[in-house]
N, C-alpha and C positions, 0 to 999 in steps of 0.2 A: 122869196124864200130860198134858202140855200143851206144844205146840211151835209157835213162830213164828220164822222166820229173822230174827234181830235185825239183821244187817247190811243185808239187803234192806229191812227195815222202817225202819231209820234213814236209809238212802239215799232211800227214798221220802218220808219226812217232810221231808228237806232239799229234795227236788224240789218238794213241795207248797208249802213255805214260800218257796221261791225264786221262784215264779211272779209274785207281786205286785211283787217287786223288779225282776225282768226287764222287766215291763210298764212300770214307772215309769222305768227306765233308758232303754228304747227310746223312750218318749214324750217324755222330757225332753232327749234328746241333740239338738244343733242340726242335725245332718245329716238327721234324719228329719222328715217332714212331719207333725208332731203335730196340725196343724190339721184334717187330713182326717178326717171322721167315719167314713168307710168303713175307712180304715186303722186307726183306733183300735178300731173294733168288731171288725175281723178279728183284731187283736192280742189283745184281751181274750177273744175266743172261743177262740183257740188256747191261750192261757194257761189258761183254764178247762178246756179239754179235756185238756191235759197234766196238770193237777192231778188231774182225775178219773182219768186213766190211772195216774198214780203211786199214788193211793190204792187203786184196785182191784187192781192187779197187785202192788204192793209192801207195802201195809199190811194188807190184809184177809185174805190166805191164812193159815190156821192149822188146827191139828188138836188136838182135845181128847178125852180119854177119861176119863170120870168115872162112877162108879156103874153100871158095865156098859153105858154108852152111848158110842158113838163119834160125834163131830161133826166133819165135815170142811167147811171153808169155803174154796172156790176163788174166783177173782175174780168169776165170775158166778153160779155155782150153789153151793148148800150141801146137805149130806147129813147125815142122822142115822139111826142104826140101832143095834140092840143088838149088842154084841160077838159074841154067839153066832150072829148072821146075817152075819158078816163073815169073809172068808177073805183072808189075806195072800198076795200074789203078788209074787215078785221074779224078774225076768228081765233078764239082761244089764245089771245095775246099776240098772235102773229099778224103782220100787216101784209096785205097783197093789193095789187092794182090790176084791174081788168081793163085792158086797153083794146078798144074797138079795132079789129083787124089783126091783132097780135095774139091776144089771149091774156091769161093771168100770169103775173110775174111777182116775185118778191124782191123788193129793193134791198140789197145787202146793207146799205147805209142806214136804213131804218129798222134793222133787226134789233131785238132786245139787247141791251148793253148793260153789263154789270158796272162799268166805269163811267159811262156817259148817259145813264138812264134818263135823267131829268131833261137834258137837251133833246134826246131822241124822242121822248114823249111829247115835248112841246112842238118838235118838228112834225111829228105824226099828226098832232092836233091841228097845227097850222095848215098842213097839206090837206087834211080832210075838209077844213073850212074853205080853203081856196077851191077845191073841187066842187063842193056843194054850191058855193057862190057862183061858180062858172056855169054849172048846170041850170041854175035859176035864171041867169041872164042870157046865156047863149045855148041854143040847141045844137046837138051834134051835127056836123056837116061832113059831107063827103067831097072828094076832089071832083074835078070836071068829068073824069072817066068813070066815076062811080066807086072807086076804091077808097078805102079809108086813108086818112092823111098820116097815120102813124108809121114809124120807121124803126127797123131793128137792124143793127149791124154788129159785126165782130170788131172789137177794138184792137187796133194795131198801133204800135208806137215805138219810140226809142227804147223803152224798157224791154221790148221783145228781142233786142240784140243780145240781151243777157242769156238767151237760150242757145246762142251759137256755140259756146264752148261745150255745154253738155251734149248737144247733138253731134258735134265733131268728135267728142270722146266716145260716144256710143258707136258712131260709124267706124272709128279707129278700132274699137274692140271687136266689132263684127268682122272687119277685114282681118284682124289678127287671128280670130278664131277660125275663119275660113282658110287662112294660110297654114293652119296647123300648129300655131304657137300657143 
């Protein structure tokens, strides 16, 4: 089982690809002051930040279940656990997963979707069935040292390089303010 909201993914891809064109349009229009270095740097840092945001929120969330392992990728954190360590929780239309050793989390990919609702519902149903089937066949196990086998980590990747221009611009502004300009 593998699920990613295709509509949100596609919209996020369009948002990322549109950023350079938006920057070029704003810099090349005659009514903007394209000569100002500060304005150009601010525009580039904003476009870079929005591209990072589109990539994190729209392109990266996914959920995958293979070989008895569940992998959940939310925008900032990722989780991996054996299906036997996961409980499916559904309340008031929201979906949650309780993972032994981590706690409760909401997978962004399985959130209610206006555009991809049918696929999301079938993915939630399939995941619930896989978890139920795994609990029937395999009891929850701990690792040799007694700790749960689930893992949580912060996602880092090439898309995070898009944060360099906004951070550099922010540092530049702080230094500029401290210098009295």
